[in-house]
C-alpha positions in Angstrom: 0.0 0.0 0.0 3.0 2.4 -0.1 3.3 4.3 -3.3 6.8 4.5 -4.7 8.4 5.6 -7.9 11.5 4.9 -9.9 14.5 7.2 -10.6 12.9 10.3 -9.1 10.2 10.4 -11.8 7.9 13.0 -10.2 5.6 13.1 -13.2 4.9 9.4 -12.9 4.5 9.8 -9.1 1.9 12.5 -9.7 0.2 10.2 -12.2 0.1 7.3 -9.7 -1.4 9.7 -7.1 -4.0 11.0 -9.5 -4.9 7.4 -10.6 -5.3 6.2 -7.1 -7.5 9.2 -6.1 -9.7 8.9 -9.1 -10.0 5.2 -9.5 -9.0 3.7 -6.1 -6.6 1.5 -8.1 -2.8 1.0 -7.7 -0.8 1.7 -10.9 2.1 -0.3 -12.3 4.9 2.1 -13.3 6.7 0.6 -16.3 8.8 1.2 -19.4 7.7 0.4 -22.9 10.3 -2.2 -23.7 9.1 -3.7 -27.0 6.9 -1.8 -29.5 5.4 -3.6 -32.5 3.6 -1.3 -34.9 2.5 -4.2 -37.1 0.5 -5.8 -34.4 -0.2 -2.6 -32.4 1.2 -4.2 -29.3 3.8 -3.2 -26.7 5.5 -4.9 -23.8 5.6 -2.9 -20.6 8.3 -4.0 -18.2 9.8 -3.0 -14.8 11.7 -4.8 -12.0 9.2 -4.2 -9.3 5.4 -4.1 -8.8 3.1 -3.9 -5.9 2.4 -7.5 -4.8 -1.4 -6.8 -4.5 -1.5 -6.1 -8.3 -0.3 -9.6 -9.1 -2.0 -13.0 -9.2 1.3 -14.4 -8.0 4.9 -13.4 -8.1 8.4 -14.8 -8.4 11.5 -13.4 -6.6 14.4 -13.1 -9.2 17.6 -11.2 -9.6 17.6 -7.6 -10.9 17.9 -7.5 -14.7 20.4 -4.8 -15.3 22.8 -5.6 -12.4 22.1 -9.3 -11.8 22.5 -8.4 -8.1 19.9 -8.1 -5.4 16.3 -9.1 -6.1 13.5 -8.0 -8.3 9.9 -9.0 -8.4 8.4 -10.8 -11.4 4.7 -10.2 -11.0 2.2 -12.3 -13.0 -0.8 -10.1 -13.7 -4.4 -10.9 -14.7 -5.3 -10.5 -18.4 -8.0 -8.2 -19.5 -8.8 -4.5 -20.0 -6.1 -2.0 -18.9 -5.7 1.8 -19.1 -2.3 3.4 -19.7 -1.8 7.0 -18.6 1.0 9.5 -18.1 0.8 13.1 -16.9 3.7 15.2 -18.1 4.8 18.5 -19.6 6.6 21.3 -17.9 3.5 22.2 -15.8 1.9 18.8 -15.7 -0.6 20.1 -18.2 -0.2 17.4 -20.9 -1.3 13.8 -20.7 -1.4 10.5 -22.7 -4.3 8.2 -22.2 -5.3 5.0 -23.9 -6.8 1.6 -23.3 -5.9 -1.8 -24.3 -6.0 -5.5 -23.5 -3.3 -7.2 -21.4 -3.0 -10.4 -23.3 0.1 -12.1 -21.9 2.7 -12.1 -19.2 6.0 -12.6 -21.0 9.3 -13.9 -19.6 12.1 -12.5 -21.8 15.5 -12.8 -20.2 16.7 -9.5 -21.7 14.3 -7.1 -20.0 13.0 -6.1 -16.6 11.3 -8.9 -14.6 7.6 -8.0 -14.6 6.6 -8.0 -18.3 3.1 -7.6 -19.9 2.1 -7.7 -23.5 -0.7 -5.2 -24.3 -2.7 -4.9 -27.5 -3.5 -1.2 -27.7 -6.8 0.4 -28.8 -4.9 3.5 -30.2 -1.8 3.5 -32.4 1.2 2.3 -30.5 3.6 4.5 -32.5 3.0 7.3 -29.9 5.7 5.5 -27.9 8.1 5.9 -30.8 7.3 9.5 -31.8 7.2 11.9 -28.8 6.1 10.2 -25.6 5.8 12.1 -22.3 8.8 10.3 -20.9 9.7 6.7 -20.5 7.7 5.5 -17.5 3.9 5.1 -18.1 1.3 4.0 -15.6 -0.9 0.9 -16.3 -4.0 0.2 -14.3 -6.3 -2.8 -14.6 -9.7 -1.9 -16.0 -11.0 0.7 -18.5 -10.9 4.2 -16.8 -10.5 6.3 -19.9 -13.7 8.3 -19.5 -13.1 9.2 -15.8 -9.4 10.1 -16.2 -10.1 12.0 -19.4 -12.9 14.0 -17.8 -10.7 14.9 -14.8 -7.7 15.9 -16.8 -9.7 18.0 -19.3 -11.5 19.8 -16.5 -8.1 20.8 -15.2 -7.1 22.4 -18.5 -4.7 19.6 -19.5 -4.1 18.8 -23.2 -4.3 15.3 -24.4 -1.4 14.1 -26.6 -1.6 11.2 -29.0 
């Protein structure tokens, strides 16, 4: 139940806080690690996740250093929302939905890995994303998040 971020990414911490306040859900902070424009899928990955977000988990070594431990969370499949607040004044945001179709287990990326088939073009992550970390939450919360961010004069980026 303790919210934490990676690498001092305050924009993602703000996004996690907003998501929790609006949806009551914990977010998974992750990096787009594989992007496939042909299938409109991406793999989000990170070396930690809140255990309550997982169906089960495995304790492994940390990917980049091969030292210490990292959590490989296995997440339920189904609808997800991906969101990121950003910009110099936190007045821009990315918001999309998709379907978590698979937990992957590639040796060459962070331990918790999920494949997501996106409902909007995945090439956003290749063009001009609002940073590297993005927040994934289980369920479709596009309408609620979009309404809140628009009502606070934020601009949606695609």
